[in-house]
N, C-alpha and C positions, 0 to 999 in steps of 0.2 A: 506058607503064602507068600503070595508071585511078588516078588522082589522087580523095582523099573531100574534096566541099567541101561545108560546112556551111550549111544554109538561112540564107537573110535574117535571119526568125523565129527569134525565141527557142526556145530548145526545151525542152519540158515535157513531163514525167516521171508520171504521174498513177498510182499505188498507191492502193487499195481495203483497210482493216487496222480489224480490228475490237478496239478498246480490252480491256483488262486490268481486269479488278474485283476485290476481295479479296472470297469466300465471306462473310466477317463483315458485309460491307456489304450484298450484295444477294444474291440466291436465284436463283442461275441454273435454277430448273426454272420461275419465274413468269416472268423476265422476260428476255432478248433485246439486248444492249447494241445501240446501231445499229452501222449501217459506213460509217466516215469515210473523205474520198479525199482524201488527199495529196500536192499539188502543187508538184514539184520543179523553177525556173525558172532553166533558166544561158541568159544570151544568148552572144551568135556573137561580140561583139567586148570580152569580159573584163569587163564591168559586169557586178556581183557580183548573186550570188543570192540568192532566198527562197525559204521555203516556204510553203503553204497549208494550214491545219487547218480544217476545218468552216467556212469563209468565212472566216479572220484571217489575219491577212501576220504575221508574225514575220521583224523584224529582228538583222541584227548587231548587236554593240556599236556599231559604227562611224555604221551607218546608225542607230539608236537614237537617238544624240549629236547626230548632223544633222539629224531631228526634231523636237528638241527646238530645236534655238537655230531653225530653221526656223519653225517655230511662237513661239517668243516674240519675235521680230525681224518676225514679220511682222504680228502684235497693234502693233508701234509703229511700224508702219507705216501702218497703216487709222487710227493717233489723230493723224496729220502738220494741224497750219494748214494754211491758204490761203499764209497769207505766208509758212513755211515753204518750199513746195512754188516757190509764184513764185523763192525768192531760187537756190532751188537751179538755176532755167530759168536764169536772170541769171546764172547761174556757165559753166552751158552756152555760153554767148555766147562769153564770156569764154575760154574755152580753143576753142571753133571757131576764134575768131582767134588763137591763137596755135598751134594744128596748120596755119593755111592762113598763115602767115606763115614756121612756122622747119620744119616736115613737111614741108608742100606735098604734101597725098594730091590723088591724082586720083579713086582708086575708094574709097567707107570701108559699112563696113557697121552699121550702128546699129538697133539696137531702139526702137519707137515706145510711149515710158511709159506703164500703163495702172495702176488698183487705185494710187495714189499712187508706183509707183515710180519712182525719179527720173528727171525729165525729161529730156525732148530734144528735144523741137519747137521751143525756140531756140536749138538748136545745129545744126541737120538746118536749117532756116532759113535760116541764114549759112551752112552748106556751101553746099547751093543757089546763095545770091545769088554765091557764089566762084565757080561753074560746077564741084564737084565731084556729082561720081556720087555718089549712095546707093543702096544695097537695104536696103532692108527685110526681116525676116523673118515666115516663112509656111513652113506643115507641109503636105506634099507625099501622095499617097496612102501612101503607102511610109510612115508616120512620118516624116519625117524632114527634118530642117534645113534651106529651101534662104531664096535670098535672091533678091528680084526689086529692076527701080530702081525710085525714089518717085520724080515728077516734081512731088507737091503734090499731086495729088488721090488718094485712098480707092476702091477697090472698095464698091460699092455695097452688096453681102455681106462683115461681116465672116470675119474666119479663126478658127482653132479657139480656144477659149475666149473670141469675145467680141472678138478682137484686133484693132482696124484693119489693110489687109492695103493693097500697092499693087494696079492691076489687073494683074493676068497676062495674059500669051499667050506664043508662044511664041518671043519675040525676049527678053520681059522675064529673063529667068534674068541673076543674075551669078555665074560658076562661082568656087569656090573662091582660085583659083588667082590671078585677078582682084583681088584686091581688098592693097589698100598699107596700112590698117589697119580695127582693130574695136572698137566703143562696144559692150559684154555689159554687157547689167545682173544682179544679183545680189543675194539675200535678203541676206549676207553678205560679205566680206571680214576678210583679214587685214593684216599687211603685208608676208607675203612675198609675197603674189600668186592666195594662195591665195580658191579660190571656193566658194559654197555658191547652187545655183541653188534650182529647186522640185524636184529631186529624178527628171528624166522625162529628164537625158542629154542632151537636143539638142545641148548646145552646145558640151560636151564631147565628142561626136563629129564635129559639124563641125569642131571647132580642129584634128583630128586631119587635115585633106583640106589645112590652109591653110600656105602658104609657111611656112618657119620665120623669115624673116624678115619679117615681119607686124607690127604695132604692137599689142596685146591693150590692153585698157583698161577696167577696172573701173569703174561708173557708181555710186556710192553719196552714200547722207548719211553725213555723220560718226558719227551712232551705231552704222553698220550696220561699224564695222568695230573688231578685237575682235581682241582676242592670239593666237589658235589656228582655223582648223578644222580639223574633224576630215575627214581627206581618208585616199581609197580609190585604187585602187593605177589606175585612169583619170581621175581628176580633173587638171582640164588647170591650169595656171597664169596668171595675169597679168602683166602685163612690165610697165605703170603704174597705178595707183590715182588716181579724179577723184572728187574730195569737194563737198559745197556751200559749204563754204570757199572754192571756187577752185583748192585744193590740189592739184597733182600728188604722187604719192608714190611714190618708186622701189621700190618690194619688196627688204626689207637681205635679203641672202644668207644 
């Protein structure tokens, strides 16, 4: 029996159309309206579609709310002081000690904070000292998130978005099923564990590949914890939240 398999790339339908104008506003015999191309894109993994008109992207209501919240939080984050960032980094060392003593992870996935993201360098250093294998994220040629082992040094060439990445070779990649714990960045979180990222969906797709019992922890400054995050069907929840106050907040049911 033949089976239809969707391609990995998003499916895009392009339609050329001519807009309608009222005769009261324009004389059709003197001017011909331009043809516009409308692109409707659907991804293969259930991510919400969008459409473009004349180069403009139109979002649905939830995506629009996400966009507004993301812009606001990124403005707040850009204004953080050095003292605030250093204090958050210290709380990461405290978290690492708690996890080493109580959770005893062997292999973890974590990000390297950039552009005033919640810092993880102290957390990573302590985990490496304890002998925990650490994976840092990269984006591969298929535009997918993957993790490679980090031993303390970065590749000479940064990765996508100018983010530092570990040296990559045939043996450095860590499979999604190998992780005991993941620390995830976010632009905002709520107390139910919902997460707002940068909008690309990299982490949401990756979380579908890990084992169900993996402890997922969202890292955020306290101001990034909001009452409610607008969510879509593909958004993944965190199990814990970690803030610069050193608290682990268990998401409310």
